[in-house]
N, C-alpha and C positions, 0 to 999 in steps of 0.2 A: 288521340280521339279519331274515330273513323268518320269519314264524310259519306253522307247518304247518297248513293248512286242515283236514286230516283229524283232527288232534289237537283242534282247536277244535270240530269237530262232535261230538266225544265228551264234551266237558266240560259239566257242569251246575253250577248254583249250589249251593254247599255248604250253604246255608241252606234253600232252598226245593226243591232238586232239579229245578228247571225249566231250560229251555234258555237259553243266553246269546246275546247279540247282539254281534258283533265290530265294534268301532269302530276301523277301521284308522288313521285320522288321529290319534286320541287314544291309540292302543295300549292299549285297555281292552276288557274283556269286561263287558257290561252285563246286569244282572239287573233287568228291569222290575218283576218281582214283589217282590223284596226291596228294590228301590230302591238298589242298590249297583253300583259299578263296580270291577272287579278289574283291577289293572294288569298289563301285559305288559312285562317288563323283559328286554332282550337276547334277545327271542324266547321267553321263558319265562313262561307265565301264572302269576301269584302268586294262588293260590286260598285265601288266608287272609282271614278276615273282618276281622282286625285290620289288614290292609294295604289293605282296600277303602275307597273313599271313598263317602260318602252322596250320592246324586243330589239335585240341587236340584229344586224343584217344576217348574221350566220344562223340566228334562231328563226328567222322568217321562212 
């Protein structure tokens, strides 16, 4: 399922309120500032901190 690029452009990190980077291959939205990756499941961004994974040092 494709993710709407217009929607992605409007989303911000719920923790820092900064822009997110779309990782199409991993199907994640990355917040460099917060060090979190929010998953995209079935084309729907899951913007819950409890669902986000913490980025490793090499990913930051």
